[in-house]
MARRO-133158 format. One record per residue: x, y, z of N, C-alpha, C in turn; residue in one letter. Coordinates in steps of 0.02 Angstrom, whole numbers, plus 50000, padded with zeros to 5 digits. Atoms other than C-alpha are relative to their C-alpha. Layout:
XYZXYZXYZA
...
***
This chain:
500514995249997499994998149990500605007850008M
499594992650000500535017349977499735006750047R
500114995149942500495032650093499245003849954F
500614995950018498575042150044500105006350000T
500234993450002498935057850087500565006350000R
499344993649997500425072550059500165000050073P
499784998549940501415072050222499904996050056G
500085006449954500965056350293500604994849990L
499655006150048502295046950201500625003950053G
499394999749987503985046150276500705000749964L
499405002050030505465050950181500755001450022L
499264998149955507255051250268500665002149938L
499424996050036508755061750174500584999150046F
499575001149972510345057450239500615001149948F
499644997750046511825064650139500595005250064A
499304997649966513765074550176500045005649951T
499714996150050513545086950028499865005650019G
500194992949997512735101749990499175000150021Y
500564998549976511005108250033499404996849960G
500595002250042509145103749960499955002549927A
499984995650054509235115349818500954998649951C
499485000250050510595107849707500564994450053G
499475000449948512065096549757499764992750042G
500205005249933512135081149896499405001750040K
500414997449939510675082850030500594996750066L
499505001949948511645083150202499365001450062N
500694999949949509835083350300499594995650012Y
500595001749984508585075050385499515002749944V
500494995650000507105078250292499284996149994K
500435003749981505595070550329499275005950010T
500674997949970503665074650367500114998050064D
500115000549936503685064950522500455005350042A
499884994549942504025076650686500584995650021T
499374999849979505855075750759499815000750065L
499884998449937505635073950930500404999150055G
499405000149944507105068251035500734998949924K
499154999850033509055071850997500184998050063V
499324998649919510465063651132500574999449968V
499325001250021511965065051081500664997850054V
499455004849953513535055251148500525002749973Y
499114995649998515495058151173500224995749965R
499545004850046515895043251061499765001549947N
500054998650072515495050550904499344997749957G
500935001650009513485047050883499465002650011V
500384997549964511865053050891499294995550000A
500795005549981510105044450952499445006649961Y
500624994850039508615051850818499574995750015F
500495002449987507005048850880499485003649954E
500754999750037505315049950752499284999250024R
500715002950017503425049650746499835001049942R
500264997650064502465047950594499364995050000A
500895004850020500605044250561500184998549948K
500125004450036500445032850444499404994949954L
500725003450008498945024450339500454996449924V
499585001950026499655010450243500494994350023G
499515004649954501114997250267500735000249955D
499414997750038502705006050165500235005350031E
499544993949975503965017650248500415002149919L
499574999850052504765025250080500885004550030R
499434996750000506665031350101500645001849989L
499365000450059508165038250035500565000750041K
499505000449945509805033650127500635000549961V
499284999050049511695040550053500244991950030P
499635005450007512705025350027500424998550064K
499504999249930513945029650180499625001550028D
500595000549920512535030150302499584994050000K
500465004650013511665015150246500234994550062V
499835006649959512525003350366499865002550070D
500334997849927512325013650525499295001250007D
500825001150006510545014750476499794993750012F
500065008649995510254996550460500224995850069L
499805002349929511324992350621499615003050051K
500444996449939510145003550718499435004949988S
500544998349985508615004850662499474999050006L
500595001049961507005003550751499345004249960T
500654997250006505235003950713499594996350028V
500445003849967503714999750834499395006050004R
500775000049983501975002050882500115005850059D
500264991849967501635021350946499784999550067A
500525001949957500335013051048500224995650035A
500035007849969500734996251103500944999250023S
499395003249978502694997651120500504997149942G
499635006750006502794982151012500575002049920K
499855000250028504104981150886499884996749942S
500285005750058503634978150690500675000349961L
499445001850056504704970150582499835001749929P
499734997550049505344975450409500094997949962I
499635005050038505784968450255500095007949939S
499774995450040506594980650112500344996849927F
499465004050055507094977549913500615002849982P
499504999950001508694977349859500215002649912R
499775000950070508764976249661499595007749975K
500324993650022508564995149565499865005450057G
499994994949957508685002849733500555006650013T
499454994049999510345012749711500135004549948E
499804992850043510355029649614500415003050032T
499404994249958511975039949628500204996450071S
499875001549930512585041149791499234998150054D
500485001749927510835035549890499804994649962V
500385004050021509865020949893499465003450041V
500754999949975508175020749903499554993250013D
500285007549958507235008850022499185000849999M
500494999449998505485006250010499834993750072V
500185004349917505134998150221499374996249974I
500585001649969503824987050219499734996850052R
500125001249904502794984350379499554995049972L
500575002249989501664970650404499435003450018P
500644998449995499834970350371499835001750085N
500084999349933499464980550565499565005949989T
500434995549980498304991550647500225007750027S
499714994249991499395004350692500255006649973A
499954993650037499395022950632500225003850027S
499654994649978500785028850720500494996650011E
499555003050006502355023050722500615003950041V
499264998149975504195027650824500514997949961I
499495001550045505755027050698500805003150046L
499284997549962507515027150786500314996549976T
499215002950046509265026650718500365002050032Y
499184996349983510985032650751500395002549948I
499794998150055511985042450642500825002950041T
499614996349973513625051750666499985007550012D
499824993849990513915065450748500405005350055S
499684997149979514805077150837500215001250082P
500035001149918515405075351029499865003350029A
500564994349928514465086251165500615001150040W
499624998749944515765095851272499495002050044K
500254997449939515485099251454500345007650007P
499794993049937515845115351567499624998850061S
500074999649912515825118651748500025006450016Y
499724992349935515575134951861499834997150059R
500054999649922515805133152031500115009650038V
500154995549959515225146852152499934999450089V
499735001349921515965145752322499675002750052V
500414994849939514905151052482500424998650052G
499604999449938515535154552660499734994850046D
500305003249940514435141152734500194994249973D
499895007250014515405125152670499594996649943G
500345002350037514415123852522500065001949939T
499724996750074514565128952328499484996849950V
500365002550065513415129752201500224999349919Q
499685000650092513795120652032499444998149967L
500535000150069513235121251870500534997449954E
499675004450073513645111051707499685000549950G
500335001250084513235113651531500434997449961W
499835003450073513185103651378500065005749948A
499944997850061513765111951219499764995449962I
500425003650054512815105551081500145000149938V
499884997750057513325105650900499564999549932D
500545003550025511805103850778500395001249923N
499624997150060512945100750615499564994049954T
500335007050027511475085750551499675003549942S
500374998750067510795097150406499255003649985G
500835002049998509065099650464500205007550071E
500354995549970508255113250587499814995050070D
500065004649937508035104450765499355005850032W
500444995749962506245112050820499634997650040K
500245002049936505485110150986500094993850037D
499905008449996506445093051009500435000950054V
499685002349942506915087251175500874996249981M
499305000450029508895087551159500334996550072I
499595002549948509835075751289500834999349967G
499385000950027511635072151298500304994350041V
500055005149965512415055351354500914996650004G
499185001450010514265046951380499834991850063S
500005006749954514565028451447500614994249958S
499495004250029515755013351407499874997149925S
500495006150073514735008151248500755001549952A
499564997850068515675006351100499815001649922L
500314999550083515445011750920500355001349923S
499455001650050516035006450755499535001349950F
500204999450075515595006550563499874990949986R
500405008350036514814987250492499745000249948Y
500315000450036514514982750343499484995950003D
500385006249993512834975950334499575003549943L
500224996250065512274984150153500414996249947W
499465004350045513534972850050499884992750005S
500155009350020512884954549978500514996750008V
499525004849975514044941650065499994993249961R
500065006450061514274927249922500734995550057D
499495001449969515184913150024500084993249950V
499875004650053516114901149901500124992050038H
499955006349984516034881549957500454996349960R
499715006050038517204868149909499694994649975Q
500115004750029516874856649805500274992950024T
499865007049989517074838849870499944992849962L
500345006250036517174821349791499864995150057A
500005006049940516934803449874500584996349970N
499295001150009518754797749855499944993350042R
499975005749966518634778749952500704998450018D
499365002449995520344772850009499954994850025Q
500025007649955520694754850064500504999950040F
499445000749932522264756750162500145008750014A
499774993549984522674773650243500744999450050V
499454999749964524374777350296499955004450070A
500104996749931524764784550464500395008150005P
499814991049998525134802650485500824998150001P
499584999950021526764807350453500495003650083Q
499954996949922528014809850621500175008549995G
499984991250005528324828750662500515001050048A
499384995949952530074835750742499625003750039T
499984993149964529874848350885500445004150021I
499514995549992531064861650884499915003350062Y
499844996849948531604872951016499195005349977A
500434995349993530144886851052500025004949952Q
499914992849994530274902950958499815005950051A
500234994749937530374918651056499495002250002K
500734999750012528714925651111499975006649944K
499884994150064527954936350970499935008650028A
500054992449956528044955551020500725002250041G
499294999649962529794952751124500375004249960A
499584995550032530834966551063500405003350030Q
499314996649955532724972051119499915006449996L
500024991750003532674988351174500815004450037V
499254999149999534514992151225500294994550034T
499685003449960535894983451296500535004250031E
499404997149947537314985951424500474995450004F
499365002649985539074980151437500154999850059S
499895000949936539744973651611500325006050020D
499474996749966540974987851623499505006749996S
500544994750004539335000251579499354999450054D
500524998649992538264996351712500625000550088I
499874996049940538655006851887499804995250055N
499855004449952539174995252028499535005350069R
499994992949951538355006552201500624995050058P
499415000949961539645005352346500154994650046Q
499885006249968539234990152440499934993649961T
499905007050052539334979452300500754997649973H
499355001049997540974969652255500104999449937P
499645000150079541084972452075499845006849968G
499984992550008541004991252093500355002549939R
499734998450030541625000051948500855003450000M
499174999849994543235005952026499855000850082T
500084998849949543565006152206500365004250047A
499804992949962544385022152223499585006650019D
500474992850020542735032352176499845000450067L
500455000549922542125041352359500474995950046D
499494999549943543645035852444500245002850050D
499524996049947543985045352609500565000450004G
499315002349946545445036052682500535003949948D
499385000450046546535041052501500175007550012D
499764994050019547415055552494500395004449945D
499854998150069547755069052356500905002150005D
499455001150008549485073552310500475005550039Y
499704995549976549675090452394500184995750099N
500195002149921549305080852588500584993349997T
499665005349993550535066052538500595004049986L
499274995350027551995078852484499995000950080V
499844995549922551555087352660500474992250051A
499735005949945551815069552760500534997049968R
499325003049994553415064652680500515004750010T
499764996049957554025080552738499985001350063K
499965001549933553575078652905500324996350050T
499835006649988554105062152904501124999749994L
499524997450011555805069852860500615001350041A
499804998549922556285076153040500194994450020A
499955005449974557305065953137499704998050086P
500705002449912556285053953287500594994250015T
499615004949952556925043453415500024993849978A
499635006250021556885030153313500414997949952T
499814998650064557625036153144499885002549961G
500174995550033557715045753001499424995149958N
500455002450053556015041852903499765002749937Y
500084996950061556205051652766500124998649930A
499955003350040555935045452603500635000549933P
499444997050051557085046352449499695004849939S
500494998650034556725058052321499684999249931P
499925004750046556655047552208499214996150020K
500635002949971555225037752303499465006250005A
500484994249990554315053652333499705002649919I
500234999550068554365056252139499474994349972E
500265005050023553755039652096499165000350031Q
500734997849958552085043152253499745003449951R
500184996650029551915057852149499584998049924R
500245002850063551635048751968499324996850046R
500345004949997550705036752058499245003450026D
500384995549969549525048652154499585003249924V
500185000150066549415054651963499304995949960S
500365003250048548825043051884499334996350033K
500595000649987547685036351998499315005949996R
500424996250023546805052751977499705001049952R
500065000150073546805052651808499514993049985A
500425007450006545815034951826499555002050025R
500594998749962544535041351959499655005649931Q
500204998050067544305056151817499424997149954Q
500495003650019543765043851693499504994550031R
500735005149970542755032551803499505006150007D
500464993249971541785048651861499945003149932K
500274998550033541545054051685499514992749949A
500305006650022540895035651640499544999250022K
500814998849963539815034651773499475004349979F
500524993450051539055051451713499594998049960A
500335001650035538745043151559499554995049973K
500535006149986538045027751605499285000850047N
500764998149966536835036551720499435001949964R
500714997950041536125045951584499684997449962R
500485004650039535605031851486499554995450028Q
500345002949947535045022751631499225004850024L
500834995949984533805039051667499555001449940Q
500414999350094533275039851454499614994650011S
500365006549997532855021351493499365000950050L
500445000349933531885024751648499605006149975A
500614994750021530785040351564499734996649943S
500495002450079530395031651416499604992550051S
500405007049966529765015851526499425005150049L
500554997549963528705027651652499575003349959K
500324996450049528055036151494499414993949989A
500595005850031527325018951423499994995050039S
500395006849947527075009151575500214992149987K
499705006850031527704993651480500384995350042S
499575004749937528324978051549500675000249981G
499505003550060530084972651520500424995950036I
499535007349952531164957151556500815003649985V
499354997049998533004961951616500454992849978I
499665006349974534104947951562501015000849987E
499385001249966535644945451660500344994049950G
499685002950026537174939251553500594996450017L
499414999249966538844931751594500684999449959S
499355003650033540654926151527500024993650018G
499965006550013541054911051457500484997750070I
499574999349978542544912351566499634999650086E
500274998349930541634914951746499784992650014E
500265005849929541004901851898499465002649988A
501054998549980539104901251946499825004149938E
499984996450037538744907651782499335004150000K
500364997149969536994910351844499755004450039D
499794995849951537354917851977500155008149995T
499564995350035538354930851895499445004849974R
500474997450059537034935151770499245003250046A
500694996049964535484937951885500435002950045L
499744995849960536684946752003499935009149956D
500274996550053536834960851840499415001749982R
500544998250011535314961151799499435002850080A
500364997649944534644963651996500145007049988N
499674992649995535784979651984499835003549953V
500364995050049535074985651837499265000950019F
500614998749983533354983551898500025002950091R
499964995249942533704990552062500065008749967N
499904993750019534385006751985499505001849985Q
500774997950014532835006551892499275003250039L
500474995949948531595007752014500475004350039I
499704995049973532715019752111499765007149958A
500204993950038532485032251953499005002249988E
500824997349991530345030051976499844993449946G
500305004350036530095014451875499464995650055V
500525005649965528645002351941500464994850019A
499935005049987529374987552024499624994749968P
500515005450015528024977151951500085001449918A
499764999450071528514984451771500694994549984Q
499435000150024530204975351771500084990650031I
499815005549990530724956651772500624998549990Q
499495003850022532324944851778499924995149989V
500195010450011533004929851712500595000949988R
499045002550032534754922851664500014998849947S
499985001650087535394923651496500424995249998G
499655004350007536714911351546500565003549949G
499304995050023538474913951451500024995349926A
500015002450047538714909951263500715001649973R
499304999750014540234907551178500135007249928E
500124991849998540734927451111499405005549994G
500624996149990539344934751188500505004650070R
499894997249937540054947851323499685000150066P
500554997649944539434950351493499895006249997A
500404992149982538204963751544499284998049999G
500365001049975536554965451542499424999549934I
500424996250033534954966951393499195000050019R
500744998049991533234974451392499654999149960V
500475002250057532094966151322499255002450020I
500604996949993530304976251291499564992349967A
500595004250026528724963051268499415004650000D
500684993550015527084973251184499604993450064A
500375002249955526244957551266500084999450078T
499974999349935526804958551443499975005050025Q
500164992349936526264972351570499784999250052T
500224999349918525774974951751499664996150001E
500305004749985525294958951809499654997249948K
500245005250051524794951151650499475003449950G
500484994650018523564966251603500295003649941K
500034996650039523534974451455500115008950038P
499684991149977524644994451496499115003150009D
500574993549996522905002951445499314999950049A
500625003149971521584993751562500164998450057E
499775001549935522744991351707500155006850013T
500104993849977522875010651726499495003949981N
500784996950015521285015751654499675001650059A
500674999549969519945024351764499484998249985P
500595003050017518335016651773499635003349950P
500364996550033517075022051645499225000050030V
500595002049961515445029451724499665001449941G
500565001150031513755030251663499635009249985E
500324991749974512965049651627499375000649918S
500614996650069511315055851538499785002850020H
500384992949980510475072551550499465002049956F
500474997850055508995078351470499695006650018Q
500444993750004508295095251423499154999850048S
500915003349975506645095851544499575005549944K
500714996850041505735108751387500444998849936T
499895001350072505895106951215500315006049967P
499494997649992507175116351140499975001649893M
499884996250089507485125450926500644998849988S
499304998750011509255123750866500074999249927V
500084999250066509475129950693500554998149984H
499335005850029510785120350594500475004549988E
499414997649989512495124450592499985004450075G
499984994749959512065134450751500104992850084S
499925004149932512505127650965499514999750020S
500784997749941511295126751105500694997350073V
499735004949932512035124951284499304997150050M
500655003749962510925112151394500214999650060V
499805000149948511035112851574499764992850011S
500005007349977511655096251651499814998850092I
500224999049937511525102051830500085004250028V
500104991749962511145117251944499954996650084K
500264999949915511285112452140500535000750042Q
499854998349959511925115852280500484993550038K
499685005449982513075105052362500705001150045T
499584998749969514455103952492500734999549978S
499135001750041516315109552453500195007150036G
499744996849964517555121652513500805002449950E
499155000050009519305128752465500525000550060I
499715004549990520765119452490500515002149981V
499574999350048522415118352442500344995050001Y
499835009350003523245101652346500815001549975L
499045000750020525245099552354499954994449957Y
500015003850063525345090552168500524998849971D
499145001650039527245085952128499894993949936P
499975006150051526705072052024499855001749933E
500164998850054525715077651885500415004149950S
499414996050059526425084351707500095008150026T
499434991549995526035103551754499795000550091R
499984997349936526045100651948500625005050019G
499344996049968527415109152068499954996450071N
499785002949962528445102752184500445003850041S
499824994449952528805118952279499245002550034R
500714995949947526985126052333499544996349968F
500705002949997525305119652349499545004049961A
500744997150050523795123352216499665002050057F
500724996949960522365134052297499494993249958K
500505002750023520805122652245499365000950028A
500674999749970519085118052267499774993250003V
500205005049982518285103052346499425000149991R
500675003950033516535096952291499734996049988F
500235006450010515525081752297499405002149957E
500655003750075514445075952120499474999050050N
500555002449948512815078752207499544996249938P
500485004050031511965068752042500144992850004T
499685006450008512035051051995500144997349927K
499725001150045512795052151852500905002549979N
499394998549976514595054251818500105007049952T
499894994750044515395072951762500744999249962L
499405002650034516305070351623500585007749994E
499664995850003517985079151600499735008149967T
500244991650031517735099051570500505003450026G
499894996149971518285115351606499535003950056P
500364999649941518035121551780500015008850005V
499874991850002517555141751800499955001550086T
500064999449948517735146051971500035007950022V
500154992149983516915161852054499915002250087Y
500064999149938517015169052230499265003350009G
500764993049968515695183452322500205005549929Q
500254996950055515235192152137500675001449976D
499504997050036517005188552069500314995249955S
499525004650026518255176251955500454999450053F
499474998949954519485168552062500324994149960I
499355002350048520315157551925499424991149985G
500605005050007519905140851847500504994749970E
499675005749994520435123151827499604995449953G
500025003150020520255107351742499564989950024L
500255006749968519165091151808500334992749950T
500045005750049519375072951762499114998450016N
500675002249973517805061951778499855000550056P
500055000949898517065063651945499154992849996I
500525004149985515855049951969499285001750033P
500454996349958514295050552066499934997850079P
500054998749937514245057252229500764997150042Q
499004999449972516355057852225500195005450035A
499724992349988517135070152288500425003849961M
499504998550037518285081252167500615006850028A
499534995749993519755091752173500255003749958M
499464993050078520245108352050500335003050023I
499714992949989521445116852081499745005549934P
500204994750039521395133652004500405007950010F
499464993449981522645146152068500814995150051A
499444999749936524355146252141500205006550014L
499894993549970524695158752253500665000850058D
499155002649942526275153352349499934997550072R
500145001549923525555152452516500114995550041Q
499735007449942525975135752573500554996849954I
499455003250008527685130452550500174994650016V
499615008449969528365112052553500665001049971V
499525003750026529975107752545500284989350008E
500135008749990530315089152510500984997349987R
499355003049998531785077752552499934992549992E
500025006450010531935059752493500674994950029N
499485004449978533125045152590499854994249999T
499965007550020533315028352553500474994450051N
499515003549946533925014352677499574990749968R
500235008150049533854994052638499954996350082D
500005004149948533444982552782500124992549974Q
499785008050036533774963452761499554994850005I
500635003049984532254954052756500294991050012S
499965009949980533204934752728500695000349954R
499365000150031534944929552678500044994249959L
499905004050055535264919952515500574997650010S
499415003850002537114915752513500475003350015K
499484996249978538564920452589500864995849988L
499595002350038540184916952493500745004550000V
499284995750001541954922852538500045008150014R
500094995649957541294937052624499585006149958G
500604997750043540074943552475499184997050010V
500755001449981538194942352538499724999749957L
500324999650019536964938952431499095001350039T
500734998249967535124944052514499375005249964T
500524997550018533484948652501499835006150036E
499974993749971533134966852555499415001149981V
500704995850011531624978552601500335007449973K
499504991250022532234995652487499465003350045H
500554993849988531235009352586500105005449993I
499964993350029531065026552517499585002650057R
500244995549948530735038652640499895009249974Q
500144995150046529945055952565499565004650105T
500254995749957529935069252701499785007949982K
500224990150016528845086952677500135004450057L
500154996749943529085099852765499445006949995T
500454996250018527565110852751499725009050028I
500104994149970527325130252791499205005349976T
500674996850023525775137852793500315009450003N
499844993749982526125157052765499455005050007R
500344996050010524535162552761499535001350099L
500164995549931523705172652948499424996150024R
500775003249978522015160352955500414992449975F
500145009549995521865139752965499984998449903P
500105003850104522305129352792499884993649989A
500095005150002521795113352760500374997149931T
499845001150078523265105552621499894992749997V
500065006150006522905088152549500654999449934Y
499534999650029524465082552504499844991149945V
500115005550019524415068552354500804994749992R
499375004750017525675054252327499824992949991H
500425006050036525375039452206500654991750039T
499735007349986525995022252265500264995049931V
499995004050052526875012652116499694993650013L
500125008149993526354993852072500714999150021D
499505002249978527644984452186500065001950052G
499734994949932527894997552316499304997050054W
500205002249973526954994552463499965006150079K
499954992849957526545009852603500094997550059L
499914999649946527215009452766499605005250056L
500204993449963526975026252859499795004149960K
500324992550053525935039952814499485002150046S
500624996449972524615053452877499634995850013P
500785004149996522965045052936499545003549956K
500974998850021520955047052855500405002549914E
499984997850065521815048252685499724996249942G
500565001850048520865048052538500234996449931E
499675001050083521185039452362499665002249937R
500084996350051521235047252203500244994749933L
499765004150028521515032952077500354996150016G
499185002249984523235025952111500165003150052K
499914996249972523405039452220499875001150081S
500164996249937523365043852407499885007250008H
500044995849995522725060552448500105001250084V
500145000849934523175063252636499765010350018F
500114990649954522515081352740500234999950036P
499564997549939523495090152833499775008050029I
500274994749976522675102752933500855006150028A
499464996349986523925118052965499565007950046L
500234994549971523675133453083500295005249978K
499684996550038524025150453036500754999550028A
499245001149984525825151453022500344994450003G
499535006749969526355134053072500364996349928E
499565003550013527655123553010499814992850024V
500185007049993527365102452987500334996949994R
499675004750024528355088352956499714993949991D
500645007250025527385074952852500534995549975V
499705005950027528375057252833499564997049980L
500425006050056527935044652699500604996850002I
499445003850019528795028552688499544993449964E
500315007450047528495012052559500504999050001E
499395003250014529494999152524499964994649949A
500305004550056529794985652376500664995550005T
499335006050014530944968652389500595001949961P
499434999950032532604970452319500444992949997M
499475004650004534014956652281500535003449989T
499274995650013535574965152311500554995950016K
499545004449962537264956652350500475004750007T
499794993949960538194967052473500834997150003L
499364999849993540364967552487500015001350053D
499914998149934540674965652666500705000450036L
499474996649975542074973152670499785007449986R
499994990350004541414992152626499305000450087S
500084995949936540935001752778499064998449991P
500464996249975539135004252711499624993250006A
500115008050000538674984452674500044998950088A
500105001049935539274983452855499295003150040L
500604997649940537914995152930499574998149992D
500435004450001536564986352856500144994950011I
499975003349978537054972552918499884999150070V
500174998349912537204978353099499235000650016Q
500664997149956535524986153087499524992949980L
500235009550000535104964853024500094999050086Y
500105004949932535814958553195499755004550053L
500204994849931535084972453300499204997649993S
500815004750014533314961853245499904994250026G
500205008749974532444947053321500104995449961K
500135006350026532384937253178500724998149972S
499445002250040534364937753126500234990850011A
499575007749979535164920853091500494999750057D
499375000349961536194916153223500454998650003K
499225000350023537584908653163500185004149956E
499774997450037537684920553039500175006150064F
499884995349947537614932853189500454999350039S
499535004049980538964921953278500595004549963K
499645000650077540114921153123500515009849991R
500114994150035539674942253117500515004150057M
500024995949969540214947553271501135000750003Q
499264998250007542394945453256500115003849939D
499954994450072542074954853081500035006650030L
500424995949964541194968253163500375004150064L
499694994849953542384971653307500795001249965A
499564997450046543984970453171499765007849983E
500154994450041543114984453083499745006650045H
499954993449944542744994953241500655001649991K
499624996450004544254995253251500755003549965E
499804996450052545045000753099499365006149985I
500224992750012543675013953094500295004650071S
499754996449921544335019253289500605001949947S
499394994550020546155022253194499905002949958H
500104994650054545485029653061499925006050016Q
500224991649969544785043353151500725001950030Q
499324996649972546335044853251500505002049957S
499504999850041547405045653107499775006849985I
500114994850039546315058953017500055006050070R
499974994949923546295067653210500795001549988S
499145000250007548325066953202500145004449929L
499914994350058548335073653017499855004749995R
500194992650014547255089253056500615001750048S
499444995849960548375091953202500785002149962R
499665000350036549985091653105500085005349953L
499844996550055549595102452975499855007350033R
499954992449964549065115153107500684999750045D
499274999949999550945111653169500315002949956Y
499674998450065551575115153006499885006049984R
500184993549984550595130453001500225005150046V
499534997249928551315136453186500795004549975R
499364998650013553045133153115500155004649941M
500084996950041552935141252956499935006650030D
499954991849992552495158453043500505000550033E
499565001649977553635154153178500725003049972L
499374997050004555115154953071499945005549948H
499804994750010554685167652963500175005650053I
499874993249944554535179553129500855000550021Q
499244999749962556355171253183500645002649923I
499534998850062557115176652997499955006750015V
499974994849994556385192953029500325003750061S
499614998149932556965194953209500975001349965L
499425001050010558865192553139500255005349980K
499654993850046559085209353043499825006350052A
499974995449917558575216753237500374999250048V
499365000449935560115220153351499584998250055K
500224996849930558905224453489499374991950010S
500545006849965557665205653496500414993650017G
499695008249998558785193253545499624997550075G
500535006749959557585188753699499304998549966S
500515005150051556055187453583500324993949957L
499655007650044557315176753476499744994150046M
499925006449952557605165353626499284997749995K
500675001549976555755165953664499894995549927H
500445003250067555145161653484500284992649982L
499525004949991556755147653478499504995550027Q
500305005949973556095137953591499154998350008V
500515000950043554255140953530499954994849966K
499435004050048555285132653378499664993550013M
499875008449985555635116853463499544996850052K
500515004249955554245114253577499634998349948D
500275003550055553225112453426500194995049942I
499765003950026554495102653329500134993150024S
500335006649942554405087953478499514999749982N
500655002650024552565088253450499924996749939R
500175004450070552755085753263500534992550014V
499615008849992554085072153297499584994850047Q
500505005249966552925063853435499304998049952T
500425001650029551575066253330500034994449940A
499675000750060552335058853195500274992450017T
499675006750000553045044253269499314994150014I
500625002950011551175040753335499754996549941T
500555000950081550525042153165500334993449958L
499815005250037551685030753111499724992350018V
500345004049983551075018253234499534997749977E
500624999550002549405021153209499874996049925L
499955001350093549705017653000499984991750025Q
500035009149998550455000153054499474998350041E
500695004749947549114994553177499295000249946K
500634999350065547704999653021500444996049968L
499795005750049548904988952918499774994650014M
500065007749962548884974853024499434998850009L
500664999550007546944978253061499744996349927A
500215001950075546494977752877499984992349977R
499655007950034547674962052845499354995850045I
500205004849947546724952652982499245001249969R
500495000550025545134960352922499664997049938F
499785003150082545434953852728499764992650031Q
499905005149998545794939052793499294995750042D
500445001249962544264937652919499464998849939K
500465000750059543154940952756499934994849974V
500065003550078543764929552615499924992250061A
499975005449987543654915252748499434997050056E
500584999049958541814921452812499474996149912L
500235002250060540714908252689499164998350046T
500515002749979538994901652756499584996849953L
500465001750084537584891252638500524994649976G
***
């Protein structure tokens, strides 16, 4: 049946070119009433129309590039009963130019009015918010959705809505005819069937997606001071003297003493000078290499923090090395610990031994695997915040001319809120020195408020603007809008290790699992003349565990937000501690390593046998430290003596030209002799202490070499 009266038919024209007067149509032209439009954030809009009809056909014109979306989403239902109506349409002879002429046939029905719905592409709506701060602990929240009408037609008295959700949107070919070509088979009976051919299992190929990021040779790995394989033993060695001190010492020893003359020969002094010069040149080369390797490590760490992708550090050992897997894993763990120290999440990093292979040098390989992310999940899914649902509808019909935009009110409501401060050193545009002034308020709606700009007003004045992340229903939001520098924060980071478990001890080289603790100390100063609340934002990366922090913290995604109440002019320290497990190799000849061990021995969980073996070693180390302290004190005293002797020498030389200075000359000579005697006594003591230090070091080294457990 055909439509019997003009105006009762339903003609839909979808196109993307020119207007109705020549060229392609770019609007929906129909006598059916457009009653509702809902624009979404994923690039589509929902249209709802009503049509009174007589007959069982709907004639449509649909552009080819829109027909798939149309068929994918089209629904036709009885307006009275809400029952969906089945539809059919012919295919042959329907395509004219870039338009598909469709005649949709409805079944014999008594429906006099139908509701037609469909989706088509549309610009996403844009949110915008205003917050007016009151003095009573509340704020007035206003939200607007900016909707652009680019559909090609005017919207007259239409209910306009906006929404967002986790709904996916895509194009899908539903118009094309799909022919399936089937294979022709024949009956081929076989009276004798051979067994299947045997297969050979070869080594499994590397996982798809694995990619070599970079390589470091063994000499390019910077070891910590506590490690037995430190790049250079001379770096930061406080016991070594520079050339000038060595020369001064040899001059002091040249004076006669009670036990003989200790003065070295000029040849020995020259040889010592050359040795010191070589050592200092080597130190400079090593420090330059250390700095270069540190820059490479920091560059890699920055890339990993930005990508959040998982990596594998494969340790490699030399073909001539003993305990190849142990040495390879040690190199990998040293590099892993350094990446963690640069801010890479521990959960991103795995280590493994690559063993030894002929022709391949010792070192590490960093491998990125696209399929391996934190906890085995795709990174975008691991770190992404949840997607909320929202739907806002205008309360009254609105008219929007084609090519125009409209602002639809989505929220206008009082809610709890206040002005606070937010210390955020972590965000891209954060600040590590000052806290931002921020407005904190609750989302009073049952919908998620989407990301958008926020304009903040005080009492009839503009005070700032910010940008919000999605705010879930009934959740608190904190929007920074100004930086007045009234809240000053000084930040100090320290690290320490606590031994958790002893793994292996061979010849004084201890392999252990440690709890690596990172402490952040914040000194917060309120320069205001009235109290203020500062919220401190701190993110605990995957693989770290929070040990100590202020109480009553809130969560903001993966971040903790700790409220700190400050009085006018108050200064307060805030401590945050977090820990992550590490595997470390400690050289017990290192003072720093012994400090870690002493801390472990002071705990209740210390291994009894290990503690017993360490007592003699710690006693020797204590004696070495005592001798070193005494030697430093004597050297300082000798420097003072030499300065005083130089002064007296100048004064005596000056008095020789004065005939009346006899009595003063005698006094200065007595002083000179007294200081000379003190120098001799101190020199003898210094030599004796150096001998004792040498013997103590030999005993210490011997005991370290014999210290083996497990």
